[in-house]
C-alpha positions in Angstrom: -17.8 140.4 -63.3 -14.4 139.4 -62.0 -15.9 138.5 -58.6 -18.4 136.2 -60.1 -15.7 134.4 -62.0 -13.7 134.0 -58.8 -16.7 132.7 -56.9 -17.4 130.1 -59.5 -13.8 129.0 -59.5 -13.9 128.6 -55.7 -17.1 126.6 -55.8 -15.6 124.4 -58.5 -12.5 123.8 -56.4 -14.7 122.9 -53.4 -16.8 120.4 -55.4 -13.6 118.9 -56.8 -12.2 118.6 -53.2 -15.5 116.9 -52.0 -15.5 114.5 -55.0 -11.8 113.7 -54.3 -12.6 113.0 -50.6 -15.5 110.8 -51.5 -13.4 108.8 -54.0 -10.7 108.3 -51.3 -13.4 107.2 -48.8 -14.8 104.7 -51.3 -11.3 103.3 -51.9 -10.8 103.0 -48.1 -14.2 101.2 -47.6 -13.4 98.9 -50.5 -10.0 98.0 -49.0 -11.6 97.3 -45.6 -14.2 95.0 -47.1 -11.6 93.3 -49.2 -9.4 92.7 -46.1 -12.4 91.5 -44.1 -13.4 89.1 -46.9 -9.8 87.7 -47.1 -9.7 87.3 -43.3 -13.0 85.4 -43.2 -11.8 83.2 -46.1 -8.7 82.3 -44.1 -10.6 81.6 -40.9 -13.1 79.4 -42.8 -10.3 77.4 -44.4 -8.5 77.1 -41.0 -11.7 75.9 -39.3 -12.2 73.3 -42.0 -8.6 72.1 -41.6 -9.0 71.8 -37.8 -12.3 69.9 -38.1 -10.7 67.5 -40.6 -7.8 66.9 -38.2 -10.1 66.3 -35.2 -12.1 63.9 -37.3 -9.1 61.9 -38.3 -7.6 62.1 -34.7 -10.4 61.6 -32.2 -7.9 61.4 -29.4 -7.0 65.0 -30.1 -10.7 65.9 -30.0 -11.1 64.2 -26.6 -8.0 66.0 -25.2 -9.3 69.3 -26.5 -12.7 68.7 -25.0 -11.2 67.9 -21.6 -9.0 71.0 -21.8 -11.9 73.3 -22.6 -14.4 71.8 -20.2 -12.6 69.9 -17.4 -14.8 67.7 -15.2 -15.0 68.5 -11.5 -12.9 66.0 -9.5 -15.7 65.4 -7.0 -18.1 64.5 -9.8 -15.8 61.8 -11.1 -15.3 60.4 -7.6 -19.0 60.2 -7.0 -19.7 57.9 -10.0 -16.7 55.6 -9.4 -17.8 52.5 -7.5 -15.6 49.7 -6.3 -16.0 46.3 -8.1 -18.2 43.8 -6.4 -15.3 41.5 -5.9 -13.6 44.1 -3.8 -16.6 44.4 -1.5 -16.6 40.6 -1.1 -13.0 40.2 -0.3 -12.4 38.2 2.9 -10.7 40.0 5.8 -9.4 36.7 7.0 -7.4 34.1 5.1 -9.4 31.3 3.5 -8.2 27.6 3.5 -5.5 27.0 1.0 -7.0 25.8 -2.2 -4.1 23.5 -2.9 -4.5 21.5 0.3 -6.0 18.1 -0.3 -9.5 17.7 1.0 -10.6 15.0 3.3 -13.6 12.8 2.6 -15.7 14.9 5.0 -14.6 18.2 3.4 -15.4 16.8 -0.1 -18.9 15.9 1.2 -19.3 19.4 2.7 -18.1 21.2 -0.5 -20.3 19.1 -2.8 -19.9 19.4 -6.5 -19.6 22.4 -8.7 -23.0 21.6 -10.2 -24.7 21.4 -6.8 -23.4 24.9 -5.9 -24.6 26.2 -9.2 -28.1 24.8 -8.6 -28.2 26.3 -5.1 -26.9 29.7 -6.4 -29.5 29.8 -9.2 -32.4 28.9 -6.8 -31.4 31.4 -4.1 -30.8 34.2 -6.7 -34.4 33.7 -8.1 -36.0 33.2 -4.7 -34.5 36.3 -3.1 -34.1 38.4 -6.2 -30.4 38.9 -5.8 -28.0 39.3 -8.7 -26.5 35.9 -9.7 -22.9 37.0 -9.4 -23.5 38.3 -5.9 -25.4 35.2 -4.9 -22.6 33.0 -6.3 -20.1 34.8 -4.1 -22.3 34.3 -1.0 -22.8 30.6 -1.8 -19.1 30.1 -2.4 -18.2 31.8 0.8 -20.7 29.7 2.7 -19.2 26.5 1.3 -15.6 27.5 2.0 -16.6 28.5 5.6 -18.4 25.2 6.0 -15.3 23.3 4.9 -13.2 25.2 7.4 -15.3 24.9 10.5 -17.0 21.6 9.6 -20.6 22.8 9.4 -23.3 22.0 6.7 -23.2 24.9 4.1 -26.9 24.5 3.4 -27.6 25.1 7.1 -25.5 28.3 6.9 -27.3 29.4 3.8 -30.7 28.6 5.4 -29.9 30.8 8.4 -28.7 33.6 6.1 -31.9 33.3 4.0 -34.3 33.5 7.1 -32.3 36.1 9.0 -31.7 38.6 6.2 -33.1 37.4 2.9 -29.4 37.5 1.7 -29.2 41.2 2.3 -25.6 41.9 3.5 -26.6 45.3 4.9 -29.6 44.3 6.9 -29.8 45.6 10.5 -32.5 44.8 13.1 -33.8 47.3 15.7 -31.8 45.3 18.3 -28.6 45.9 16.4 -28.1 42.5 14.7 -26.2 43.1 11.5 -25.5 41.6 8.1 -26.3 38.4 6.4 -26.5 36.3 9.5 -27.7 39.1 11.8 -24.8 38.9 14.1 -24.9 41.0 17.3 -21.5 42.6 16.7 -21.6 44.4 20.1 -22.0 41.1 21.9 -19.6 39.1 19.7 -17.1 42.0 19.1 -14.2 39.7 20.1 -14.8 37.5 17.1 -14.3 40.4 14.8 -10.9 41.5 16.2 -8.9 39.5 13.6 -11.1 40.9 10.8 -10.7 44.6 11.4 -13.1 45.2 14.3 -16.8 45.4 14.6 -17.0 47.6 11.5 -16.4 44.4 9.5 -19.8 43.1 10.6 -21.3 44.3 7.3 -18.5 42.7 5.3 -20.3 39.6 3.8 -17.4 37.3 4.2 -16.6 38.3 7.8 -20.3 38.2 8.7 -20.7 34.7 7.3 -17.6 33.4 9.1 -18.5 34.9 12.5 -22.1 33.9 12.2 -21.2 30.3 11.3 -18.8 30.0 14.2 -21.5 31.2 16.6 -24.0 28.8 15.1 -21.5 25.9 15.3 -20.8 26.7 19.0 -24.5 26.9 19.9 -25.2 23.6 18.2 -22.3 21.9 19.9 -23.2 23.2 23.3 -27.0 22.6 22.8 -26.5 19.1 21.6 -28.8 19.4 18.6 -29.5 21.7 15.6 -32.9 22.8 17.1 -31.2 23.8 20.4 -28.5 25.6 18.5 -31.0 27.5 16.4 -33.0 28.4 19.6 -29.8 29.9 21.1 -28.9 31.6 17.9 -32.2 33.5 17.8 -31.8 34.5 21.4 -34.6 32.3 22.8 -32.5 29.9 24.9 -34.1 31.3 28.1 -37.6 30.9 26.7 -39.8 27.9 26.3 -40.3 28.6 22.6 -38.3 30.2 19.7 -41.6 31.4 18.1 -41.1 29.0 15.2 -37.6 30.2 14.2 -36.2 26.7 14.1 -39.1 25.5 12.0 -38.5 28.3 9.4 -34.8 27.6 9.1 -35.2 23.8 8.9 -37.9 24.2 6.3 -35.6 26.4 4.2 -32.8 23.9 4.8 -34.9 21.0 3.4 -35.7 23.0 0.3 -32.0 23.7 -0.2 -31.3 20.0 0.2 -33.7 19.2 -2.6 -32.2 21.8 -4.8 -28.7 20.6 -4.3 -29.9 17.1 -5.3 -31.1 18.4 -8.6 -34.9 18.5 -7.8 -37.1 21.3 -9.0 -38.2 23.4 -6.1 -40.6 26.4 -6.5 -39.0 29.7 -5.8 -42.3 31.6 -5.3 -43.3 30.1 -2.0 -43.7 32.7 0.7 -40.4 33.4 2.4 -40.7 33.2 6.2 -38.5 35.9 7.7 -37.2 35.4 11.2 -38.9 37.3 14.0 -37.3 38.5 17.3 -37.4 36.1 20.2 -40.6 36.4 22.3 -40.4 38.4 25.6 -43.1 36.3 27.3 -44.0 32.6 27.4 -45.8 31.6 24.3 -47.6 28.5 23.1 -45.6 25.4 22.0 -44.7 25.9 18.3 -44.7 23.4 15.5 -40.9 23.2 15.5 -41.0 19.7 17.0 -42.6 18.4 13.9 -39.7 19.7 11.8 -37.1 17.9 14.0 -34.6 15.9 12.1 -31.7 13.7 13.0 -28.4 15.5 13.5 -26.8 13.0 11.2 -28.5 14.6 8.3 -26.5 17.7 8.8 -23.0 17.1 7.7 -20.3 18.2 10.0 -22.5 18.3 13.1 
C-alpha cells in the first residue's frame, strides 16, 4: 500500500514538473513574439520616416540611388556627345568681325535675310538639320568674304559634291563637304592640324574654296575652274559636272533674291571625271558671264 502511494506521488511530481516546463516555454515563446512584434513596429516606423525624408529631400534620394547603384564610367562616356558648335569650330582664325567691310565684301556677305533664305532652302532640299545648315552657310559666306569668291558658288559645289554631308568620302579618297583630295592638297591643311582636319567642315570649306578660286583664276573662267576642280582638266569633257554646279548656283541665286524655288527637283550628284574621251556635254549651254559671279 505504501509503494502505491509513493508511486502516485512520484507521478504527480513528474506531471507538475512537465506542466511547469510547459508554462515556462509558453512564457518564453510569448516573450519572443512580443519582442519580434516590437522590432517590426520599430522597423516599420523607421522605414516610414526614411521615405518621408526622401520624399521631402529628392537630392538625398538621388545621392542614395547613385551610392547603391553607381553607373559604369564607360557607359556615361558613351552617351556623352560634343555639342554641334564644337564640331563646327574653325581650326583657323576667321576674319575679325569688328573690321569694317568694303563694298565688295558687303556684296559677298549679302543680307542676313538672304542667308536665312539660302539656309532654309538648302536644309529642306538636302534634308539637313537647320542649325547645321546655318553653320555651313555662315562658314561659306565668311570664307567667301575672306578669299573674295561668290558664297553661292561655294555652296553649289558643296551641294553637288557631297549633298552637304561633311563626312562624305569617295572611292578615290576625296573627303568632306567639298570632296577635297587631302592627300594631294595636304600642304593646305598644315595650318589647320594636318590632313585629319579634312573632315572638319570649316577646314574643308576653306581649303576647297581656296582650291576652287585658284583653278578659276588659272583657268580664266568659272567653267574652266570647275573642270579642273573635278579632275577633268586633261579631258575634253567634264561629264556635265560644270552644268550641274551652275544649275544649282542659279537656283541659289533665285533663292537669295527671295524667289520661291522648288526643293523637290532631282539633285544631280557629281560623278567622277571620265577616263576616256566622251561626247561634248551640254555645259556650254549653261555658260554664264564671269561678272555674274561676285569676286571672280
